[in-house]
C-alpha positions in Angstrom: -47.4 181.1 319.2 -48.5 177.8 320.8 -51.7 175.9 319.5 -54.9 176.5 321.9 -55.9 173.2 321.4 -52.7 171.4 322.1 -52.6 173.4 325.6 -56.1 172.3 326.5 -54.9 168.5 325.4 -51.9 168.7 327.7 -54.1 170.3 330.6 -56.3 167.3 330.6 -53.4 164.8 330.3 -52.1 166.2 333.8 -55.3 166.0 335.5 -55.8 162.3 334.4 -52.3 161.6 335.4 -53.7 161.5 338.8 -56.5 158.9 338.0 -55.7 155.8 340.0 -54.7 153.4 337.0 -56.5 149.6 337.1 -54.9 146.9 334.9 -56.1 146.9 331.7 -58.9 144.9 331.0 -59.0 142.3 328.1 -61.2 144.8 325.9 -58.6 147.4 326.7 -55.8 144.9 325.4 -57.4 143.6 322.5 -58.2 146.9 321.5 -54.6 148.1 321.4 -53.3 144.8 320.1 -55.4 144.8 317.2 -54.7 148.6 316.3 -50.9 147.9 316.6 -51.4 144.9 314.1 -53.3 147.3 311.8 -50.5 150.3 312.2 -47.8 147.5 311.7 -49.3 146.1 308.8 -50.2 149.5 307.1 -46.5 150.3 307.3 -45.2 147.3 305.3 -48.3 148.6 302.8 -46.8 152.0 302.8 -43.3 150.5 302.0 -44.4 148.6 299.2 -46.3 151.7 298.0 -43.2 153.8 298.2 -41.3 151.0 296.1 -43.6 151.3 293.5 -45.1 154.3 292.9 -42.9 157.3 291.2 -45.5 159.8 291.4 -44.3 162.7 293.8 -47.7 163.4 295.8 -48.3 159.8 296.2 -44.8 159.5 297.8 -45.3 162.2 300.2 -48.7 160.8 301.2 -46.8 157.4 301.8 -44.2 159.1 303.6 -46.8 160.7 306.1 -48.6 157.9 306.4 -45.8 155.6 307.2 -44.5 158.6 310.0 -47.8 158.7 311.6 -48.1 155.0 311.8 -44.6 154.7 313.1 -45.4 157.0 315.7 -48.3 155.4 316.7 -46.9 152.0 317.0 -44.3 153.1 319.1 -46.7 154.7 321.5 -48.8 151.6 321.7 -45.7 149.4 321.8 -44.1 151.5 324.7 -47.3 151.7 326.8 -48.2 147.7 326.2 -44.4 146.8 327.4 -45.0 149.2 330.6 -48.0 147.7 331.0 -46.3 144.0 330.6 -48.4 143.0 327.6 -46.7 141.0 325.0 -46.3 142.3 321.3 -48.3 140.6 318.5 -46.3 139.3 315.8 -45.2 141.3 313.1 -44.9 141.0 309.4 -41.5 140.1 307.6 -39.8 143.5 306.7 -39.9 144.2 302.8 -36.5 145.2 301.0 -36.6 148.2 299.4 -36.6 148.1 295.5 -36.9 150.3 292.3 -40.2 150.9 290.9 -39.4 150.5 287.3 -38.2 146.7 288.7 -41.5 145.6 289.1 -43.3 143.5 286.2 -46.7 145.6 285.5 -48.4 142.3 286.1 -47.7 142.8 289.8 -47.3 146.3 290.2 -50.0 148.1 292.0 -51.1 151.5 290.0 -51.3 154.9 292.0 -54.8 154.4 292.1 -55.0 151.2 294.1 -52.1 152.1 296.0 -54.2 155.4 297.2 -57.2 153.8 297.5 -55.4 151.1 299.7 -54.0 153.9 302.1 -57.8 155.4 302.1 -59.3 151.8 303.3 -56.4 151.5 306.0 -57.2 155.2 307.3 -61.1 153.9 307.4 -60.2 150.6 309.2 -57.8 152.6 311.7 -60.7 155.2 312.7 -63.3 152.7 313.1 -60.8 150.6 315.4 -59.9 153.9 317.3 -63.5 155.1 317.7 -64.6 151.1 319.0 -61.6 150.7 320.9 -62.1 153.8 322.9 -66.1 153.0 323.5 -64.8 149.8 325.5 -62.2 151.8 327.4 -62.4 152.3 331.3 -58.9 153.9 332.0 -58.7 157.7 331.3 -55.2 157.4 329.7 -56.0 154.7 327.5 -59.2 156.9 326.5 -56.9 160.0 325.8 -54.7 157.9 323.8 -57.6 156.7 321.4 -58.7 160.3 321.3 -55.4 161.5 320.2 -54.9 158.4 317.7 -58.2 159.4 316.2 -57.5 163.0 316.0 -54.8 162.0 313.8 -56.1 159.5 311.9 -59.2 161.7 310.5 -57.0 164.8 310.1 -54.5 162.4 307.7 -57.8 161.0 306.3 -58.8 164.6 305.2 -55.4 165.2 303.5 -55.7 161.5 301.6 -59.3 162.5 300.3 -58.0 166.1 298.8 -55.2 163.8 297.0 -57.8 161.2 295.7 -60.0 163.9 294.6 -57.5 165.9 292.8 -56.2 163.0 291.0 -59.9 161.5 290.5 -58.8 158.3 292.4 -61.7 158.9 294.7 -64.2 156.0 294.7 -67.7 157.5 295.6 -70.7 155.1 295.7 -73.8 155.4 293.6 -76.1 158.1 294.7 -79.2 157.5 295.9 -82.5 159.6 294.9 -85.3 158.9 296.8 -88.6 157.6 294.6 -90.0 161.2 293.4 -87.1 163.0 294.0 -86.0 165.0 290.7 -82.9 164.2 289.2 
């Protein structure tokens, strides 16, 4: 059975395809460029995490995160190339390694890896929302909306794993003066 939200989304996209497309403005290009850089850096972090962890749940999370980032990166790269915008420089690829070969003083813990992913999700969500608020072209706005929806959905999965494992970093609770504790 088709997803009703996907049907609405595809309908909106067909309406948008009829919009006249002005050239991208500087803010739109900067948002796309910055987000593509965030994605490409996240892919390298996820590869490092996969090289480091032996935890199966965390490996699945890293693999899903990497697929999400690679998919969004491909979409933005293709879009920028179609628009004639040069690509940002990328980080050097990391070689594969065995988790047990990494010295303990260098190796990130599973907690650190998972929270690093969480931080990257927060940065990606913030960038999507900010870039969408600066966008004038409807096709670019829809792309940002799609990316943001994917990021917050993935963020919910990540938070569930962090909570389950006790890795979720919670700021101190605030109790206003006079409130019973």
